[in-house]
N, C-alpha and C positions, 0 to 999 in steps of 0.2 A: 591517671594522667590522660588528659584529653588529646585526641588526635587532631592534626591540623584541620581536618574536615569538620570535626565537632566544634573547634574554636571558631572557624569561619561561619558555621551555622549559627552559633550563639551570638556572634557579633552582628550578623545579618538580622537576626530576630530583635536584638537590642536596638539597632538602628531603625528598623521598621516601627517598633513600639514607640521610640522617642519621637519620630516624625509624626505618627498618628496622634500621640498625646498632645504635641504642640498644635497640630491642626484642630483637634477637638477643643483645646483650651481657647484657641482663637475664635472658633465658631460660637462657643458658649459666651465668650466676652462680648462679641457682636450682638448675640441674642439678648443678653442681659441689658445692655444699654439701649437697644432698640425697644425692648419691652418696657423699660423704665420710662423712656421718653413718651411712648404711647400712653402709658398709664397716667403719668404726671402732667404731660403737656396737653392731653386731650380729655381723657375719660374721667379721672378722679374729680377734678375741680369743676367739671360740668355735670357731675352726678350721673354719669352713664356707667353701665356695667357690661360685662361680657358673660359668656357662658362658663360652665365648669368651676373649678376651684378659684380661678381669678375673679369670676363674677361674684362668687360668694364673698370673697375678700373685699371687693369693691363695695358690695351691698352692706356688709357689716361695718366697714370703715365709714361709709356715708351715714349710717344710722346711729353709730355709737360715738363717732368723732375720734376713735382710736387711730393710732398711726397705722397706715397701710402696710408698712414694712414689717411691723410686729404681727399683724393679722395674717399676712401671706405665709409667714413661717408657721403660725399656729394651725392654719387650715391645711397646709401641705404636709405637715409632720407625719400624720398617720399614713399618707400615701408613700412617703419615703420608706417607712418600715415595711409597708406592703410590697413595694418594689424590691426591697432587699430579699424577702422570702420568695418572691415569684419571678423576679427578673435578674437576680444576682447582685453580688456585693459591689462590683464595679459600677453598675448602673445606679445603685443607691448612693454611692459616694459622689458620683458626678452630679446626680440630681440634688443632693444635699448642698454641694458647693454652688451649683447654679442658683438655687433658690436663696441661699444665704447671700450670694453676690447681688442678686436682684434686690433683696431687702436692704442691703447696705447702700446700693445705688439710690434707692428711693429715699433713704434716710439722709444721706450726705449731699446729694445733688438736688438743687432746687430748679427743676425745669420750668421755663416760662410757659404760660398759657398761649398756645399758638392762635386759637380762634374760638369764638363763642357760637359760631354758626352750628346748629345742631346736626345738620346733615354732614358737614365737613368733619365735625367731631366724631360722628359715628363711623364714617368711612375711613378717615385717615388714622384715627385712634385704633381702629381694628387692623388697619394695614401694618402699622408699626408694631403692634402687639403680635400680629401673625408672623411678621419677620422675626421677631424675638423668639417666639415659640418654635418656628421652623429651624432657625440656626441652632437652637439648643438641642433639638431632636437630631440634627445632623452631627452634633458634637457628642451624641450618646447619652443625653440627659433630657429631662423635661422641667419646665418651670410652672407647669400646671398639672397637678396629679390626677385629674379626672380620668385620663386615658389609662393610667395604671389601675384605677378602680374598675374601669370598664373591662379591661383584659382579665382581671381577677374574677369579676362576676360572670363574664362570658364562659370561663372555664368551669365555674361552679354551676351555672344555670343552663348552659347550652345555648344562650341567646347570642346574637351577633353583637360585636362591639358598637356598631352604629346604632342599633336599637337601644342599647343601654345608655349611650351618650345622649341620644334624643330624649329619653325619659328624664334623665338628670336635668337637662336644660329646660324642659317643659316646666319642671318644678321650680327652677331658679327664676325663669322669666315670669311665671305666675306670681311668685313671691314679690318680684320687682313691681309688677302691675298693682299689687295690693298695697305694698308698703310705700312705694314712690308714686307712680302714676302710670296709667295705661300708655300715655304718649312716650314716657321714658322707657318703658318696657319694649315698645315697638322700635324705637331708635336703637335700643340695646340689641335687639334681634338683628338689625342691620350690621351692627358692630360684630356680632358673633359670626354672621355669614361672611363678612370681610376677613375676619381672622381665619376662618376655616379655609376659604379659597386661597388666601395668601400662604397659609401653612402648606397646603397641597402643592403650591407652586414652588416654594422654597425647597421642599424635600423631593422635588421632581416627580410629583404624582404618585408617591408611594401610597398604596391602599392599606386596608386594615391587616391583610395577610400578604406575605410575599412567598411565592413558589420559587425555589432555588434549585437549578440543575447544574451539577458540577462534573466536569470531565477532567481528570487528572491522573498522572501516573502514580501519584501518592494517594490514591483513593482510600486505602485502608486507614491511613493516618487521619485523613479528613473525616471519614466515617466515625472513627472513635472520638474525634474532637466534637462532632455534632452531638453525639450521645452523651459524652462526659461533661463537656463545657456548657452546652446549651440545654441538655436534657430533652432533646427532640428525637423523634423517630426518623429513620432513613429508609427509603426504598431504593433498591439496587436494580438497575436495568443492565442486561447484558447486550452489548452492541458491538459493532465493528466500525473502525475508522474508515472514512471514505477517501479523502484526498488530503495529503500532507504537503509540507514544504518541498519534499524531494519526489513528489509524484504520487501515484496511486499506491496506498498502503492499506490493505484490509486487515488491520490489526485488531485483535479482540480487546474490548474495552469494558470496564465496569463503570456505569454512569450512576451517579448519586442524585437523589431527589429528596428534598425536604421542604417543609413549610414552616415559616417563622413569622413573628409579628414584626412590624416596622421598627419597634424599639430595640429589636435584637439584630437589626441589619448591620449596624456599625460593628458589632462584635464579631459576627460571622465573617465579614469582609476582612477584618484584622487577622483573625485566626487562620483563614485560608491563605492569606498572603504570607504569613509566617511559615506555613508548611510548604506551599508551592506558589511562588509569585507568577508562574506561567500557567496556572490552572485556567481552564475555559469555564466561565461562570455565566449562566443565563438566568435573569430574574424577571418574573412577571407577576402582575397583581392578581390576587385571588380574592374573590368577593367574600367567601365564607368557607368554613370547613366543617366536617361532621365526622366524629370518631377520631381514631388515632390519638396522638399525644399532644397536639397543639393546644387543646383546651384543658389539659391536665397540668398539674403542678410538675415542673421540671424535676428530673431525678437528682441533679446536683446543682448547687448554687456556688459560684466562685466569686 
């Protein structure tokens, strides 16, 4: 028999999860339609490409004449499985839904060509695609699996995510220059840069890794959550409180610090809010990490 406290806690967790799921679904929906508009209205019909899995899909569609919606699923399918084993079941399910929704939007909606001006196509096609990718990331999913591959390889090889993404895109744009034209490849690089900058703006400047400092009276529950749910290591600092709402209080504190990837940011925020909505959380960008558990396979996948 549950106590009134346990019932209230379960109801609060259910309400938080419902609210976050609805928010994530809205972000993913906005992302899907923005990306579909950028691809159909600008890039595909002007034979421009982007970097990453989306660029490969556009390149294959332009060369083979196959439906872009089908190719996007085929190209991203291995990354969905990779995300399942390395970033968790929830992330893989959301990514599968987002990519499937993008494929359906491309198949059923016929977006008009907005312009044939090459510079406008490169800039605004990249902008709408970047908005789509950014909102999908904020919803806890991706519609381009390149970053999943980069995170996996960074853990295996010890290289930075940025370096791996750079190498992948050098190969893609070199192929575009050979198979299409140098001019198309150069314009496509502008598209990629626009996508990249727009993505950073949409997700509020989140970098490759995020350092998270957590101060909470429920520090032990949060510590276990980070270890069990995210498979990440935690460093515990012993400190004292300085100034509280009721004046000066030098209370002993245990301060938690962990480092996660930006694709895990949505999950850790959700789990912390479930445990302690009043937790004080500080996040800062981390350029790279060495050692520890951030580049190793998580202990558990949920």
